[in-house]
N, C-alpha and C positions, 0 to 999 in steps of 0.2 A: 552418237548414241552413248559412248562411254562417258561423255561429259554429263549427259542427262542422268545416267545411273549414279555417277558420283554426286551430283547435285541432289538427287532424290535421297540417296543414302545419308548425305550430310544433313539435310532438313529433317529426315526421320530420326537421326541420332540426336539432333538438337532438341526436337520435341520430346523424345524419350528422356533426355537429360533434364529438361525443365520439369517434366512430370515426376521424375525420381527426386529432384531437388525439392519440389513442393511436398512430396510424401515424407521426406526427411524432416522438413520444417513444420510439418503439420501439428506436432505436439510440443513445440518449443515456446508456445504462447499460452497464457492462461488468463481467463476472466473469472473473477470471484465475486460472490455476493455474501456478505456477512449476515447470516441468519440471526446471530445473537443480538446485534445492534438493531436489526429489523424488528425484532420482538419488542424493543424499547422505543420504536418510532423514529429511528435514525437509519438512513440508507447509506451503507458503505459499499462501494465498488472498488475492486482492485484489478490491476493488470500486472502480470509478471512475465518476464522474458528470461529464458535461460541463456546465459552468456559464457558458460564454461562447463566443465565436467560436473561440478557440484556447486555451481554458483548461479544465483538468480538475482536479477534486479527488478524492482517494480515500483509502482506508484499507486497509492491508495488515497481515496478521497471520500469524505462523508459529508452529508448534509443533514442537519437536524431541522425538522419542520416545527420547531417551537421557538418562541421569542426568547426564552430564557436559556437556550442551548440544549445540550444533550443530557438526557436523563439516562443513567446507567445503573440498574438495580437499586433505584431509589436515591442515588447520589446525583447531584446536579454538577455538571461540568459546563464551563462557560462558552464552549465553542459551538457555533452553529454551522461552521464550514471549516474544513481542514484538508490540507494536502500533506501526504506522508510518503516521501520517497524512501525506499528501503533496499537493503541488500541482504540476501540470505545465503548461508553456507549449509549444504545438506550433508548428512552423515550416513545416509542409507547406502546399501551395497550397490544399488543400481542408479543412485542419484535422483534428485528431484522428487523423491518420496522418502518417507521415514522421518527421522528427527532433523530439526534445523535450528540454527541460531540466527537471529535477525538483529541488525543494527538499523536504526531509522532516525529520521529527522521529521519534525512536525512544524508546519506553518498553519496557524489557525486564527480565525477571526474571533475576537473576544467580545462576548455580550455583556460581561460584568462591568466593563468600563463605563457604559452609559449610566449605570446606577451610581458608581463611585464618583464620577466626574459631574453628574447632575445635568448633562445635556443629552438630548435624545438623538443627536446626529453624530456622536463620536464614532470614529472608526479606529479600531485597535487590532493589532496583530500580535500573536504570541509565537515565539520561536522555541523549539525544544529538540532534545536528543534523547533517544532511549534504546532499549534492547527488549527482545522478546525471545521466547523459546517455544517450540511447538513441534507438531508432527503432521505429516500429510499421508493420506491413504488414497490409493488410486484404484478405481474400479473400471476395468476395461481400458480402452485407448483414450477415451475422451472425457471421462468423469472422475471426480474424486471429492474428498472432504478433507479439510484441514482444521486443526484446532491449535490455538496459540494463546499465550498469556505473556504479558510484559508490562513495562512501565517506563515512563520517560519524565524528564525534568524540563519544565518550561520557564521562560522568563518573558516579560512583556517588552514590546517594542514601542510603547507609546510614551514612556518616560525616559528622559535622558539622565543617566547617573551623574551626580555631582560628588566630588571627593568627600565633602563633609557629610553627606547622607548616603554613602555607598552601601553601607550595611543594610539600611532600610530598603534600598532598591533591590539588593540581592535577596532579601527576605520576602519579597513579593513573588518569588518563584514558587511554583507548585507543580504537582505531578499530573500527568495525563495517562489514562489507561490505554493499553495496546493489547487488546484481546479479541477473540472471536472464534466462532465456529462457522466456517465458510463452505459454501458449495462451489466446487471448482469445475470449470469447463475448459478443457484443453483443445487447442486448435493449432 
């Protein structure tokens, strides 16, 4: 009888511990939808995970449903698909809300290469690095809004630089926007 009681209490404590652990982890993950890009016909979804007291890492991806890439407030950007891993440092009193700084990298498929190279089947990728600054507001335990603005510098990966035309290759670099107003779902 004593073994049964011990076993039952052990199982009960294990189940309670698992339940408490899932309650602690319930708000360390976030899914985000960028409403600013959505208004321009581009879907950007993000996932962020909190990994420290004031540190979050995430992955953002957008898809433009146009052949000529993303249109953002009338300006054309040549990426129709992009992956952006990022890391954020939060400066709020309670962490994971308030102001933040973000460092990010961008890997995007370039649609302008087809026009410049003259072939319809060229696949080109751009690589970039950038920074952003923003703020996050939390409403209740599971919902919030964030706004951020930033910029990054990209370079193409479809040309190999030669020493004699290195400056021309470097001057092909250009900027990518990193901004948005996102709806946040914490889980």
